[in-house]
C-alpha positions as CSV (number, residue, x, y, z in Angstrom):
1,M,0.0,0.0,0.0
2,S,1.5,3.3,-1.1
3,K,2.0,6.2,1.5
4,A,0.2,9.4,1.3
5,P,2.5,12.4,0.5
6,G,4.4,13.8,3.4
7,S,3.5,17.2,5.0
8,V,5.8,20.3,4.4
9,Y,6.4,22.6,7.3
10,L,7.5,26.1,6.3
11,V,9.0,27.8,9.4
12,G,9.5,31.5,9.5
13,S,12.3,31.5,11.9
14,S,13.8,29.7,14.8
15,R,12.5,32.2,17.3
16,G,9.5,31.7,19.6
17,G,9.7,28.0,19.9
18,T,8.1,27.2,16.6
19,M,10.8,24.9,15.4
20,A,10.5,22.9,18.6
21,E,6.8,22.5,18.0
22,V,7.3,21.4,14.4
23,V,9.9,18.9,15.4
24,R,7.5,17.6,18.2
25,R,4.7,17.2,15.5
26,V,7.0,15.5,13.2
27,G,8.3,13.1,15.8
28,G,4.8,12.2,16.6
29,S,3.6,11.5,13.1
30,V,6.5,10.2,11.1
31,R,7.1,6.5,11.1
32,P,10.8,5.8,10.4
33,R,11.5,3.2,7.8
34,S,14.2,1.7,10.0
35,S,15.1,1.8,13.7
36,N,16.2,5.4,13.6
37,L,14.7,8.4,12.0
38,R,16.7,9.4,9.0
39,V,17.1,13.1,8.2
40,A,18.6,14.5,5.0
41,L,20.0,18.1,5.5
42,S,20.5,20.6,2.8
43,L,22.7,23.6,3.4
44,A,22.4,24.8,-0.2
45,A,21.3,28.3,1.0
46,L,24.6,29.0,2.5
47,P,27.5,30.3,0.4
48,T,30.0,28.5,2.5
49,V,29.6,25.8,5.1
50,N,31.4,23.6,7.6
51,G,29.1,20.7,6.5
52,E,30.3,18.2,9.2
53,A,30.0,20.6,12.1
54,Q,26.7,22.0,11.0
55,T,25.2,18.6,10.4
56,R,26.3,17.4,13.9
57,A,24.9,20.6,15.4
58,L,21.5,20.0,13.8
59,A,21.4,16.5,14.9
60,R,22.1,17.5,18.5
61,S,19.7,20.4,18.7
62,L,16.6,19.1,16.8
63,F,16.9,15.5,16.0
64,P,18.7,13.7,18.9
65,G,19.0,10.0,18.3
66,A,18.4,10.4,14.5
67,V,20.7,9.6,11.6
68,V,21.4,13.0,10.0
69,E,23.2,13.2,6.7
70,R,23.9,16.2,4.6
71,F,23.1,16.1,1.0
72,A,25.0,18.5,-1.3
73,V,24.8,19.1,-5.0
74,E,27.1,20.6,-7.7
75,G,28.2,24.2,-6.7
76,E,28.4,23.2,-2.9
77,A,31.6,22.3,-1.1
78,D,32.3,18.6,-0.7
79,A,29.4,17.6,-2.9
80,P,29.3,13.8,-3.6
81,R,28.4,12.2,-6.9
82,P,24.7,12.9,-7.8
83,A,23.8,9.3,-7.2
84,E,25.0,9.4,-3.7
85,A,23.2,12.6,-3.0
86,R,20.1,11.3,-4.4
87,A,20.2,8.1,-2.5
88,T,20.5,10.2,0.7
89,V,17.3,12.0,-0.1
90,E,15.5,8.8,-1.1
91,Q,16.4,6.9,2.2
92,A,15.4,9.9,4.4
93,D,12.3,10.1,6.5
94,V,12.6,13.9,6.9
95,L,14.2,16.4,4.5
96,F,15.5,19.7,6.3
97,F,16.4,22.9,4.4
98,G,18.3,25.5,6.4
99,G,18.3,29.2,6.2
100,G,20.5,31.6,4.2
101,D,19.9,32.8,0.6
102,P,16.7,31.4,-1.0
103,V,17.8,32.3,-4.5
104,L,21.0,30.5,-4.1
105,A,19.4,27.4,-2.6
106,A,16.7,27.2,-5.3
107,R,19.2,27.7,-8.2
108,R,21.6,25.1,-6.9
109,L,19.0,22.5,-6.3
110,V,17.0,23.0,-9.4
111,E,20.0,23.1,-11.7
112,A,21.3,19.9,-10.2
113,G,17.8,18.2,-10.7
114,A,17.5,17.7,-7.0
115,D,14.1,19.6,-7.0
116,E,12.7,16.5,-8.6
117,W,14.3,14.1,-6.0
118,V,12.7,16.2,-3.3
119,R,9.2,16.2,-4.9
120,E,9.4,12.5,-5.5
121,A,10.5,11.9,-1.9
122,R,7.6,13.9,-0.5
123,A,5.1,12.0,-2.8
124,S,6.6,8.8,-1.4
125,G,5.8,10.0,2.2
126,A,8.8,12.0,3.4
127,T,8.3,15.0,5.5
128,C,9.9,18.3,4.4
129,I,10.9,21.1,6.9
130,G,12.2,24.5,5.7
131,L,13.6,27.1,8.0
132,S,13.5,30.8,6.7
133,A,15.3,30.7,3.2
134,G,14.8,27.0,3.2
135,S,11.0,27.6,3.5
136,I,11.0,30.0,0.6
137,A,13.1,27.5,-1.6
138,L,10.7,24.7,-0.9
139,A,7.7,26.6,-2.3
140,A,6.9,27.3,-5.9
141,F,8.6,30.6,-6.8
142,W,10.7,33.5,-5.6
143,A,12.5,36.4,-7.3
144,D,15.9,37.8,-7.7
145,W,16.5,41.5,-7.4
146,P,19.7,43.0,-9.2
147,A,22.2,44.0,-6.5
148,D,23.2,47.1,-8.5
149,D,19.6,48.3,-9.3
150,P,17.2,47.5,-6.4
151,D,14.3,49.4,-8.1
152,A,14.6,47.3,-11.2
153,E,12.0,44.5,-11.9
154,P,13.0,41.3,-10.2
155,T,13.6,38.0,-12.2
156,L,11.3,35.1,-11.3
157,V,13.2,32.1,-9.9
158,R,11.6,28.6,-10.0
159,C,12.0,26.9,-6.6
160,I,11.8,23.3,-5.5
161,G,8.1,23.0,-5.6
162,A,7.7,20.6,-2.8
163,A,4.9,23.0,-1.7
164,P,3.7,23.6,-5.3
165,R,0.8,25.9,-4.8
166,V,2.3,28.5,-2.4
167,V,4.8,31.3,-2.6
168,V,6.2,32.4,0.8
169,D,8.2,35.0,2.5
170,C,9.5,34.8,6.0
171,H,10.0,37.1,8.9
172,A,9.3,40.4,6.8
173,E,6.6,41.8,9.1
174,A,8.5,45.1,9.4
175,D,7.9,46.0,5.7
176,D,4.4,44.5,5.5
177,W,5.7,41.7,3.2
178,E,6.8,44.2,0.5
179,E,8.9,41.6,-1.5
180,L,6.2,39.0,-1.3
181,R,3.7,41.6,-2.8
182,L,6.2,42.4,-5.5
183,V,6.6,38.7,-6.5
184,Q,2.7,38.5,-6.6
185,R,2.6,41.5,-9.0
186,R,5.5,40.3,-11.1
187,M,3.7,36.9,-11.7
188,G,0.7,38.7,-13.3
189,S,-2.2,36.5,-14.0
190,D,-0.3,33.3,-13.0
191,A,-0.5,34.5,-9.5
192,A,-4.2,33.6,-9.4
193,E,-3.3,30.0,-9.2
194,L,-1.2,30.4,-6.1
195,T,-1.4,31.4,-2.4
196,F,1.0,34.1,-1.2
197,A,1.8,33.7,2.5
198,G,3.8,35.7,4.8
199,I,5.3,33.6,7.6
200,G,6.4,35.7,10.6
201,H,8.7,35.1,13.5
202,G,7.1,32.5,15.7
203,S,4.9,31.0,12.9
204,A,4.9,28.2,10.5
205,L,2.8,27.3,7.5
206,V,1.9,23.6,7.3
207,V,1.2,22.1,3.9
208,G,-0.7,18.8,4.3
209,A,-0.7,15.6,2.4
210,H,-3.2,17.1,-0.2
211,D,-1.7,20.5,-0.2
212,E,-4.3,21.8,2.4
213,L,-2.9,24.7,4.4
214,S,-2.9,25.4,8.2
215,W,-0.9,27.6,10.5
216,I,1.1,27.3,13.7
217,G,0.9,30.7,15.1
218,P,-0.4,33.9,13.2
219,G,0.1,34.1,9.4
220,V,-0.6,36.5,6.7
221,T,-2.3,35.6,3.3
222,L,-2.3,38.1,0.6
223,S,-5.6,38.9,-1.2
224,P,-5.7,36.8,-4.4
225,V,-5.0,38.4,-7.8
226,A,-8.0,38.4,-10.1
227,R,-7.6,36.1,-13.1
228,S,-7.5,38.0,-16.5
229,D,-8.9,35.8,-19.3
């Protein structure tokens, strides 16, 4: 009997105990395939990493007792052969995507084809967790603003799509989700097919097995864009 798709937890930040609540829920709902929970960690959102140290730190702080393995793709330091990275994803019960630069993460993973591995793993029952930039990268789209001209129109960036019907921004309450609103406008009529959600400090958006949405803590959903036929 095939498993239902896994849930996707999009966490705004590590503040406020939200991550601890997410880990508690995951621990109570995920049935490991082996004696120990297996977690595949992506640090693709970070320009430089100490992969071994950061993997150990995640294992100690969030998943004590679990087998935590980093999977890295081309463009990241110490990336293994693609077949090895894919096997780490396929064997995992939980996929965890850390914070940093969401555009860097999305481009690295999509260009390597790892977005497909992640979507297939979720479809087979794996749970996905994103933190900040990792949450943005797990959703459908984001945008890249030219560094030398912040007033220029952003370029849309296709993300992993493990949460295929949402576009999110994280901990941007201070500017009333300005970038999220810009991405919504930039997508034009295509935005009508998507939910645009602002995930603040102390909040998480949960995407269920059938892509139904619920919140841990308060959340913001932008008004939908009218379809133009």
